[in-house]
C-alpha positions in Angstrom: 0.0 0.0 0.0 2.9 2.4 0.6 3.8 2.1 -3.1 0.2 2.8 -4.3 -1.4 5.7 -6.2 -4.9 6.3 -7.3 -6.1 7.0 -10.9 -9.5 8.0 -12.3 -9.1 10.3 -15.3 -10.6 8.6 -18.4 -11.7 5.6 -16.3 -15.3 4.5 -15.4 -14.2 3.8 -11.8 -11.1 4.9 -9.8 -8.4 2.3 -9.5 -5.6 1.7 -7.0 -2.2 1.1 -8.7 0.6 -0.6 -6.7 4.0 0.2 -8.2 6.9 -2.1 -8.2 9.3 0.6 -7.0 8.9 4.2 -5.8 11.3 6.8 -4.5 10.6 7.9 -0.9 10.8 11.6 0.0 13.0 11.4 3.1 14.7 14.5 4.5 17.0 15.0 7.5 17.7 18.2 9.4 19.8 19.0 12.5 17.9 21.3 14.9 20.0 20.4 18.0 21.6 23.8 18.2 18.2 25.6 18.3 16.5 26.7 21.5 13.4 24.6 22.4 11.1 27.5 21.7 12.5 28.0 18.2 12.3 24.3 17.5 8.6 24.2 18.4 8.0 27.3 16.3 9.7 25.8 13.3 7.9 22.5 13.8 4.5 24.1 13.7 5.5 26.1 10.6 6.7 22.9 8.9 3.4 21.1 9.8 1.4 24.0 8.4 3.4 24.0 5.1 3.2 20.2 4.8 -0.6 20.2 5.2 -0.9 22.9 2.6 1.3 21.0 0.2 -1.1 18.0 0.3 -0.6 15.0 -2.1 -1.2 14.3 -5.8 -3.2 11.0 -5.6 -1.9 9.9 -8.9 1.8 10.2 -7.9 3.2 7.5 -5.6 4.2 7.4 -2.8 1.5 9.3 -1.0 3.8 9.9 2.0 6.7 12.1 3.1 9.2 11.7 6.0 11.3 14.3 7.9 13.8 13.3 10.5 14.8 16.0 12.9 17.9 15.7 15.2 17.1 17.4 18.5 19.9 15.9 20.6 22.7 13.3 20.1 20.3 10.4 21.0 16.9 12.1 20.5 15.2 12.6 17.1 11.7 13.6 16.1 10.1 11.8 13.1 7.4 13.5 11.1 5.6 11.2 8.8 2.9 12.6 6.5 0.7 10.0 4.8 -2.6 10.2 3.0 -5.5 8.5 5.0 -6.5 6.8 1.8 -3.7 4.4 2.2 -3.4 3.8 6.0 -5.5 3.8 9.1 -4.2 4.5 12.6 -3.5 0.9 13.4 -1.4 0.6 10.2 0.9 3.4 11.3 2.0 1.3 14.3 2.3 -1.7 12.0 4.6 0.1 9.7 6.7 1.5 12.5 7.0 -2.0 14.1 8.3 -3.3 10.8 10.8 -0.5 10.6 12.0 -1.4 14.1 12.4 -5.1 13.2 14.4 -4.2 10.1 16.5 -1.7 12.0 17.4 -4.3 14.7 18.2 -7.0 12.1 20.6 -4.6 10.2 22.2 -3.4 13.4 23.0 -7.0 14.3 24.3 -7.8 10.8 21.4 -10.2 10.1 19.3 -10.5 7.0 16.0 -8.7 7.6 13.0 -11.1 7.7 9.4 -10.0 8.3 6.5 -12.3 9.0 4.5 -13.4 5.9 1.4 -11.4 5.3 -1.8 -12.0 3.3 -1.7 -10.4 -0.1 -4.0 -7.5 -0.9 -5.5 -9.7 -3.5 -6.4 -12.4 -1.0 -8.0 -9.7 1.2 -10.1 -8.3 -1.6 -11.1 -11.9 -2.6 -12.2 -12.5 1.0 -14.3 -9.3 1.0 -15.9 -10.3 -2.3 -16.8 -13.8 -1.0 -18.7 -12.5 2.0 -22.4 -13.3 2.4 -24.0 -9.9 1.8 -27.5 -11.3 2.6 -26.3 -12.2 6.1 -24.9 -8.7 6.5 -28.2 -7.2 5.4 -30.2 -9.4 7.8 -27.9 -8.4 10.7 -28.0 -4.7 10.2 -31.8 -4.6 9.5 -32.3 -6.5 12.7 -29.8 -4.3 14.6 -31.5 -1.0 13.5 -35.1 -2.2 13.2 -37.6 0.3 14.5 -35.1 3.1 14.8 -36.6 6.1 13.1 -35.4 9.3 14.8 -31.7 10.3 14.4 -29.6 11.1 17.4 -28.2 14.6 16.9 -25.3 15.8 19.0 -26.1 19.3 17.9 -28.5 21.3 15.7 -29.2 19.9 12.2 -27.6 23.1 10.7 -25.2 24.5 13.3 -23.9 28.0 12.7 -20.6 28.3 10.9 -17.5 28.6 13.0 -13.9 27.4 13.3 -13.4 23.9 14.6 -12.0 23.5 18.1 -10.9 20.8 20.6 -11.6 20.2 24.3 -9.1 18.0 26.2 -9.3 15.9 29.3 -6.5 13.9 31.0 -7.1 11.8 34.1 -4.4 11.9 36.7 -2.2 8.8 37.2 -4.0 7.6 40.3 -7.5 8.0 38.8 -6.3 6.2 35.6 -5.0 3.2 37.5 -8.2 2.9 39.6 -10.2 2.9 36.3 -7.9 0.3 34.8 -8.3 -1.9 37.8 -12.1 -1.4 37.8 -12.3 -2.6 34.2 -9.9 -5.5 34.7 -11.8 -6.9 37.8 -15.1 -7.0 35.8 -13.6 -8.2 32.5 -14.8 -5.1 30.6 -12.9 -3.4 27.8 -12.4 0.4 27.7 -14.5 0.4 24.5 -17.4 -1.3 26.3 -17.3 1.3 29.1 -17.0 4.3 26.8 -19.8 3.1 24.5 -22.1 2.7 27.5 -21.2 6.1 29.0 -21.5 7.9 25.7 -24.9 6.4 25.2 -25.9 7.6 28.7 -24.8 11.1 27.9 -26.7 11.2 24.6 -29.8 9.8 26.3 -29.5 12.5 29.1 -29.0 15.2 26.5 -32.0 14.3 24.4 -34.3 12.6 27.0 -34.3 9.3 25.0 -33.8 5.6 25.9 -32.7 4.5 22.4 -29.7 6.2 20.8 -27.4 5.7 17.9 -23.8 7.1 17.4 -20.9 6.2 15.2 -18.0 4.0 16.2 -14.8 3.1 14.5 -13.8 -0.5 14.0 -10.4 -1.9 13.0 -11.8 -4.0 10.1 -9.3 -6.7 10.9 -11.8 -9.4 11.9 -11.3 -11.5 8.8 -9.9 -15.0 9.3 -6.7 -14.3 7.4 -3.4 -15.1 9.1 -1.4 -12.1 10.3 -4.0 -9.6 9.1 -3.4 -7.6 12.2 0.2 -7.0 10.9 -1.0 -5.8 7.5 -0.9 -2.1 6.6 -3.8 -0.6 4.7 -7.1 1.3 5.1 -9.1 -1.3 6.9 -10.9 0.8 9.5 -14.6 1.5 9.1 -17.3 3.7 10.7 -20.5 1.9 11.8 -23.7 2.9 13.6 -23.8 1.7 17.2 -27.3 1.4 18.7 -27.6 1.3 22.5 -30.9 0.9 24.4 -31.3 2.0 28.0 -33.4 -0.3 30.2 -34.3 -0.4 33.9 -31.4 -2.5 35.0 -28.1 -2.4 36.9 -25.1 -1.0 35.2 -23.1 -4.3 35.2 -25.5 -6.5 33.2 -26.2 -3.7 30.8 -22.5 -3.2 30.1 -22.0 -6.9 29.8 -24.7 -6.9 27.1 -23.0 -4.2 25.3 -19.7 -6.1 25.3 -21.4 -9.3 24.1 -23.0 -7.4 21.2 -19.6 -6.2 20.1 -18.7 -9.8 19.2 -21.8 -10.0 17.0 -21.0 -6.7 15.3 -17.4 -7.8 14.5 -18.7 -10.4 12.1 -20.4 -7.7 10.0 -18.0 -4.8 10.4 -16.9 -4.6 6.8 -20.2 -3.1 5.5 -20.2 0.4 4.3 -22.4 2.9 6.1 -24.0 3.9 2.8 -25.0 0.2 2.2 -26.4 0.0 5.7 -28.5 3.1 5.2 -29.7 1.7 1.9 -30.9 -1.5 3.6 -32.6 0.6 6.3 -34.2 2.8 3.6 -33.1 5.7 5.7 -34.2 9.1 4.3 -31.1 11.0 3.4 -31.8 14.6 4.4 -30.4 14.1 7.9 -27.7 11.7 9.0 -28.4 8.7 11.2 -26.0 10.1 13.8 -23.6 13.0 14.0 -21.3 12.0 16.9 -18.4 9.6 16.5 -16.6 7.7 19.2 -13.0 6.6 18.5 -11.2 4.4 21.0 -7.5 4.2 20.1 -5.8 1.0 21.1 -3.0 0.9 18.6 -0.1 -1.3 19.5 2.5 1.4 20.0 3.6 -0.1 23.3 5.5 -2.7 21.3 7.7 -0.1 19.7 10.8 -0.4 21.9 14.3 -1.9 21.4 17.4 -1.9 23.6 18.7 1.2 21.8 15.6 2.6 20.2 12.1 3.4 21.5 9.2 5.7 20.6 7.9 8.3 23.0 5.0 10.7 22.6 3.5 9.3 19.5 0.8 11.5 18.1 -1.4 10.8 15.1 -3.7 13.1 13.1 -7.4 12.1 13.0 -9.7 13.7 10.5 -13.5 13.6 11.1 -16.4 15.3 9.3 -18.9 14.7 12.2 -20.0 17.6 14.4 -18.7 15.9 17.6 -15.9 13.3 17.6 -14.7 11.9 21.0 -11.2 10.4 20.7 -10.2 8.3 23.8 -6.8 6.8 24.5 -7.1 4.5 27.5 -3.9 3.9 29.5 -1.9 5.6 32.2 -3.0 8.3 31.9 -6.4 8.2 30.2 -6.6 10.9 27.6 -9.8 12.1 25.9 -10.2 14.8 23.2 -13.5 16.1 22.0 -13.3 17.6 18.5 -16.0 20.0 17.6 -16.7 21.0 14.0 -17.7 24.5 15.1 -17.1 26.8 18.0 -20.9 27.1 18.2 -20.9 23.6 19.7 -18.5 24.4 22.5 -21.1 24.7 25.4 -22.6 21.4 24.4 -19.2 19.8 24.1 -18.1 21.2 27.4 -21.1 19.7 29.1 -20.5 16.2 27.5 -16.8 16.1 28.4 -17.4 17.4 32.0 -20.1 14.8 32.7 -18.0 12.1 31.1 -15.1 13.0 33.4 -17.4 12.9 36.5 -18.6 9.4 35.5 -15.1 8.0 34.9 -13.9 9.3 38.3 -17.0 8.2 40.1 -17.6 4.7 38.8 -14.7 2.9 40.5 -15.9 3.9 43.9 -19.6 3.3 43.6 -21.0 0.6 45.9 -23.4 -1.0 45.6 -23.5 -1.2 41.8 -25.8 1.6 40.5 -28.7 1.3 38.2 -28.8 3.2 34.9 -31.5 5.4 36.3 -29.3 6.3 39.3 -26.4 7.2 36.9 -28.7 9.4 34.8 -29.9 11.2 37.9 -26.3 12.0 38.9 -25.7 13.9 35.7 -26.2 17.7 35.6 -29.0 19.1 33.5 -27.9 19.6 29.9 -27.6 23.1 28.4 -30.7 24.7 27.1 -31.5 23.2 23.6 -31.6 25.4 20.5 -35.1 26.3 19.3 -36.7 23.3 17.5 -36.4 23.3 13.8 -39.3 22.8 11.5 -39.4 19.3 10.1 -38.1 19.1 6.5 -41.0 19.1 4.1 -41.2 19.6 0.4 -43.5 22.4 -0.6 -47.1 21.2 -1.2 -47.9 21.0 -4.9 -49.5 24.1 -6.2 -50.6 25.3 -9.6 -47.0 25.7 -10.7 -45.9 22.3 -9.5 -44.5 20.0 -12.3 -44.4 16.3 -11.6 -42.7 13.5 -13.5 -43.7 13.4 -17.2 -42.0 10.2 -18.4 -40.7 7.0 -16.9 -37.1 8.3 -16.5 -38.3 11.4 -14.6 -40.6 9.2 -12.5 -37.7 6.8 -11.5 -35.4 9.8 -10.8 -38.1 11.4 -8.6 -38.4 8.2 -6.5 -34.6 8.1 -6.1 -34.5 11.8 -5.1 -37.3 11.3 -2.6 -35.5 8.4 -1.0 -32.2 10.2 -0.8 -33.6 13.6 0.4 -36.4 12.3 2.5 -38.9 14.5 0.7 -42.0 14.0 -1.3 -43.4 15.1 -3.7 -40.5 16.7 -5.7 -40.9 19.2 -8.6 -38.9 18.0 -11.5 -37.6 21.6 -11.9 -36.4 21.9 -8.3 -32.7 22.3 -7.6 -31.1 19.4 -5.7 -29.1 21.7 -3.4 -32.0 24.0 -2.8 -33.9 21.0 -1.5 -31.2 20.4 1.1 -28.9 18.2 -0.9 -25.3 18.1 0.3 -22.0 16.7 -1.1 -22.5 13.4 0.7 -26.1 13.1 -0.4 -25.0 13.8 -4.0 -22.6 10.9 -3.9 -25.3 8.6 -2.5 -27.7 9.9 -5.2 -25.3 8.9 -8.0 -24.5 5.6 -6.5 -28.3 4.9 -6.4 -28.7 6.0 -10.0 -25.9 3.6 -11.1 -27.4 0.8 -9.1 -31.0 1.2 -10.3 -30.5 2.7 -13.8 -27.1 1.3 -14.9 -25.6 4.7 -15.7 -22.3 5.7 -14.2 -22.3 9.5 -14.2 -19.6 11.8 -12.9 -21.1 13.2 -9.6 -20.2 16.7 -10.7 -22.9 16.3 -13.4 -25.3 17.4 -10.7 -23.8 20.9 -10.6 -24.5 21.4 -14.3 -27.8 19.5 -14.3 -29.2 20.0 -10.7 -32.8 19.2 -11.5 -34.7 16.0 -12.5 -35.8 17.7 -15.6 -32.2 18.5 -16.8 -30.7 15.3 -15.5 -33.2 12.9 -17.0 -32.1 13.3 -20.7 -28.6 12.1 -19.8 -30.1 8.8 -18.5 -31.8 7.9 -21.7 -30.2 5.8 -24.5 -30.1 8.9 -26.7 -28.5 11.1 -24.0 -25.0 9.8 -24.4 -22.4 9.5 -21.7 -21.1 12.7 -20.0 -17.4 13.0 -20.0 -15.4 12.7 -16.8 -13.3 15.8 -16.6 -10.9 17.2 -14.0 -12.0 20.8 -14.8 -15.5 21.6 -13.5 -17.1 25.0 -14.2 -19.2 26.1 -11.2 -19.9 29.6 -12.6 -19.1 30.6 -16.1 -20.4 34.2 -16.4 -18.2 37.2 -15.9 -15.0 38.9 -17.2 -12.9 38.7 -14.0 -9.9 36.4 -13.9 -11.3 33.0 -13.1 -10.9 31.5 -9.6 -9.5 27.9 -9.6 -10.2 25.7 -6.6 -8.6 22.4 -5.8 -10.7 19.6 -4.5 -10.2 18.0 -1.1 -8.9 14.5 -0.4 -12.2 12.8 -1.3 -12.0 14.1 -4.9 -15.4 15.9 -4.7 -15.9 19.6 -5.4 -19.5 19.9 -4.2 -18.5 21.9 -1.1 -17.3 24.7 -3.4 -20.9 25.1 -4.6 -21.9 27.5 -1.8 -18.7 29.5 -2.3 -19.6 30.0 -6.0 -23.1 31.2 -5.0 -21.8 33.8 -2.6 -19.2 35.3 -4.9 -20.0 38.2 -7.3 -22.2 37.1 -10.3 -19.4 38.2 -12.7 -16.8 36.0 -11.0 -16.0 32.8 -13.0 -15.2 29.8 -10.8 
């Protein structure tokens, strides 16, 4: 995977190309003579420049390495890598291989690494899975769940992202570790239960859903845990609160994790499709990430890793990242400053529960735990439910089979009905993620693989339908997409993000002057 690049121009689908040999960008600098303050300043400047530089997905390798010498026996390694190639677990896997190779070379031995399954065998295993069994599991798991669990308002005000941090002291962390060990619970079990409690208290519900990350390494392939790649996945986690003691409830959560592991390779879009979930609002908008990467193994007699930090990207309004250990560290990442008060409430209450639980006797009930939580901050004014305008005299419905089939797909993705064939997808509440789902559904039902950016040039059912007929031809996949063509000013060129989509520039183009080409 470290030698891979991604190609899509002129192809019906993007492909991953693994090269036989690539040249690694590896730089070394000596900062040992610099004062600590100057080193930190330069480090932050380097990180900022590196983020801005980004990667060309069609040019391997999608990684860069900088080794900084800070003292004779102390170095700092900065490794930039595209998330398309590796997940967090894989970072530790690669570093462990580097350590093994280093030790072998230091001792004058021939480097030998454990045999790994090939990428082809992994893909074959995925293809051979029983999708019908996955569908039955997820339909059963989410049956009857109809109301999303929001961590914040559906359309929070714009603002800069921010982070809130919590570190338990060493004594408190050790008490918590002993508490879990005595009961046979994993940190993930406890955190999923407590996060569900907090969401239930926040919304006054007994049935909540939030996102969780899974390693994706549950396949029965030998040494898969030592393979580097993008295996992790985000899945919905449903937790029901019942009138029972905390212990049996958490044990039930832990047992259900085993069932979920057998179906952790399904994409979230596929699960939502099986649920027939209306697409206007997400199923959940908070994500729980429990990091248990094997960094503790990265130590040799003459070489060890200290203070490993990884970069996690998340598009969810609230993302809780927990790193259990001594000490326990938690970071709550907020997509907007507007969510700070709600985030502060959640993190403060979580801290109180983590400190309180090891000393509670007798074992509390869920109701008792809920009553110990402080009242949540005042909610935002309720939003009107999303409804399409009622048909009036000017309403135009589907006029042919293609428009009718498109209208049904739009209704399912947007959660609206009826839909005027002249209505703009984005004016109806469509987003970049929903646009991707829309075109995936069009390809599945109608057999047409259209570039998703077609929606910017043909944003209504009326204008899109002719492209889906036999006479409509196949739109050309192009790397240059006009968002606004009118005007005499010098055109503004925007570069897409890591996902390759440019839908998020649509609001920008609308807010610029009408004579500004984009």
